[in-house]
N, C-alpha and C positions, 0 to 999 in steps of 0.2 A: 527402439525403446528410449534412446538418449536424445532424440530430436524433440525440441520444444518449440512451439510456435507461440509468439507473444504479440498481442495487438494492443497498443496503447490507445484507448478510446477517448481519453481526455481526463484531466484532473487526476484523481487517484484510481480511475477505473481502467482495469487491464483484463483482457481475456487471455488466459493461459490454456494452451492445448497440449496435452502429453498423453501419449499411449491410449488414445481413445477417450480420455477424460477432457471435460471442458469446465474450467474453473474461472469464475468471475470475481474480481475484487471490487469492493466498495462501489456499488452501482449508482451512478449519477447520470440520469437521462433526461432531466427536465430541460426545456428550452431555456436560452439566456434571458436575462432581464429581471428575474425575481430576486428579492432580497431575503435572506434567511437569517433568523435570529438565533444566536447560540447561547444566550443567557447572559446575565450580569452586564447588560449594555453592549455586548459585542454582537456584530452582525456582518454579513458580507453579501455583495451582489454578484450573481453569476454573469460572467461576460461572454462566454462561449458555450455553445451546445456540444453534444457528443458527436464524434466523427461517425459513429454508427448508431442508428436508432434502436431503441429496445426492441421494437417489432422485427427488426432485421437480424437479431442475434440468433444463432443456432441454439438448440436445446442446451440448457446449462445444468451440469451435474451437481455443482456445489458453488455457493457464494461464500467467499472469504471476506467477512465484514469486520474491519478493524474496530469500528464502533458505529452504533446505529442512532446516536442521538445528535449528530451534526449533519445539517443538510448538505454540506459539501462532501460527505461520504456516503449518505443515503438520502436521496431526495424522494419526492413523491412518485416519480415514474420508476425509480429504482425500487422503492418499497413495493410497488405494484407487481413487479416480476418475481418477488421472493417466493410466493406460493407455487410457482411453476418450477422453481429450482428443486433439484433432488434433495439437497442438504444446504442448510445455512449454518456456518460456524462463525462464532463471534465471541464477545466477552461473556463472562458468567452473568453479570448484571444485565447485559444487553439481551441475552437469551431469555431471561425471565420476562423482560418487557415485551419481546416479540412473541413469546409463547409458542405454541405448536411444537414442531419438532426441532426447533433450533437447538444447536449444540453449543454450550457455553464452556469456554476454557479460561482458566487462570494461567498466568505466565508459567511456562515450562510443562504445562499439561498437554497431553496429545489425544487425538482421535484419529480414526482411520476411515478412508474411503475404500469400500470393497464392492466388487461387482464381478459376476461371472465373466470370464474371458478377458478381464483387464487386470493389470498389476495393482496391488494395493499401494495407495498413497497414504503415508503417515503425515498428518498435520500437527505441528507443535506450535503453541503460542509462545511468543517472545515478549519480553517487557517493553513497555512504552511509558513515557511521561509526557503528556501533551501540553507542556508548558514548563514555567520555572518551578523551583521548589514551592510546595504548598499550593499548587494550582489545582489540585485534584477536585475541590468543590466546584470550580468553574468548568474544568475540562472533562471531568469524569473518567471512566475506565476505557483504556485503549490497549490493544495488543497488536503485534506483528505476527507473521506466520513463517514457519519453516516447512518446506515441502520436501519429503524424502521418499524415494522409491528405489526399487532394485535396478542396478545397472548404472547408477550415477558414478561416473568414474573420477570426477574432479571435485566433488562436494555437493552440497544441497543448494536448493533455491530458496532465497530468503526475501521476504517482503517486510520492510522495516516497520510500516504503519506510521501514523502521525505521532512523532516523538521529537524531542530535543535529544542532544547527545548527552547522555548521563551514564552512571555506572551500570544501570540495568542493561542498556544497549551494549555497552562495552563487554558484558558477560558473553555476548554472542561470539566475540573473538576467542574467548577462552574455552567455549563449549563446543563450537562447531567449525567444520571446514566449509567455507562458502565458495560455491562456484559462481553463482549469479546472485547479485544483490540488487533488488528493486527498491530504490530509496525515495521516500516521501520527503521532498525538500520544500522550497518556497519561502522559508524564513517568515512564517506567518506573524503578522502583528495586527493590533487593533488600536485605533486612536485612544480609546478610554483607558487602555492598560499601558500606554507609553512604549518604551523601548524594548520591553520584554518580548520574547519570541515563543511561539507555540509549535514550531516544527524546525527541522534542521535547516541550516544555511549551507551554502556551497563550501565554506570553510569547514563546517562540521563534517560534511561528507568527505572531504579530503582527508581530515584526521581519522575518521572512521575507516575509510578504505585503507589507510596505512596500518590499521590494526587487523582488519578481517582479511585483507589481501584477496579480494574476489578476482576471478578471471575477468568477470564482466560486471560493471556497475551501471544500472540503468536509472537515470533520473525520471521521476514522475511527480505529480502533485506540485507543479510550479507555474501553471498557466490557467487562465479561465476564470479566475475569481479575484475580487478587489483586495482580499486580505492576503493574497500571495504577494510578497514584497520583493522576492528575487525570482525574476524570470530567467529564460534561457540565456540571454546576453549577460546578465550579472553572474550566472553560474559559470559561464564560459570564461569570463574575465578572471575569475578565481582559479579555474583550472589551468589557465595559462601560467599562473604563478606556482602551480604544484609541481612536485618532481615528475620527471618523465615517466617513471615507473608507476606512478598513481594516475597521471593523466591518460595514459594509453588504455587503462582499464575502463574508462567511461565510454558508453555508447548511447547515442540519442536514438530513440525510436520515432520514425515519422508517424505522426498521429493518424490513426485510421488505417495503417498499413500493417499487414502480417509480416513479422520478422522471424526467421528461423534461427535457433541457437542450438548448439550441441552442449548439453548439460551432463 
C-alpha cells in the first residue's frame, strides 16, 4: 500500500501509480518544435518530446491538471487523452472551460477517488501564484495537489504546480506533513516581461524544502521548453550551496524510467 511508482515523462508530466491507481499530471505529449502562445505576448517553443508516447500509456484513472490554459501543461495530444481518463481534476475555472465531468477545486478544497477493491485517495488543491504579484490576469488560476491515502507513514505526496514561492505555498508547511514533494521549477521567464519569474527557482526550492522538510523532493518542470531558464545544471549548482540536510532530500528521476518510492 505504501509503494509508489513515479515516472517522469517530461516537463510537468508525471505518471504516479499507487495501490492500483494510475494518476497522470499535466499531460503534454505533442512532438517538439511547436510554439505555444500563452497570452499578452508570451510564448514558448517545445524543445523535447515526451519520453513515453500517449498511445503507450496504460489506462489512466485520473488526470491531475494544475491548469488547462497553458500549452506546456496541457497540449493538443494531452487534451485528446482527457476523455479516456476516468476523472479530470483541475481548477474551478478550468473545469468550467473543459466541461463534461471535470472536477474543479479551489485551494484547500478536496475530492476523492473511489473504486471497489482500491483504497480511497483524497485529492486536495493547494494554492499557486503563477507569477509575481498582480500577474493573475496574465497567468490565470493554477493549483497544486496533495494526495492522501490510508497507510502513509511519513506524510502526504504533494505536487506543487506552477507557482512562485509566496505565502500561499508556505501555508503547505503549516498545514501538512510532506513525505514526497514534486516541485515545478524552471525559473520561467519571458522576454516581454523582463526579469520577473513565473515558476520557482532552485533557490526558492531550497528555501521551501527548509520549511516543509520532505523526505524526498523531486524536481520536474525544468527541461524541454524555451521559457524554462533553469535546467538541471543550474539547479544542481544551487543545491551544491544548500545545507547538507536539504541537499540530500533531492532526488532526480531519470526521464522515462519508473522509480519506486516508499511513501
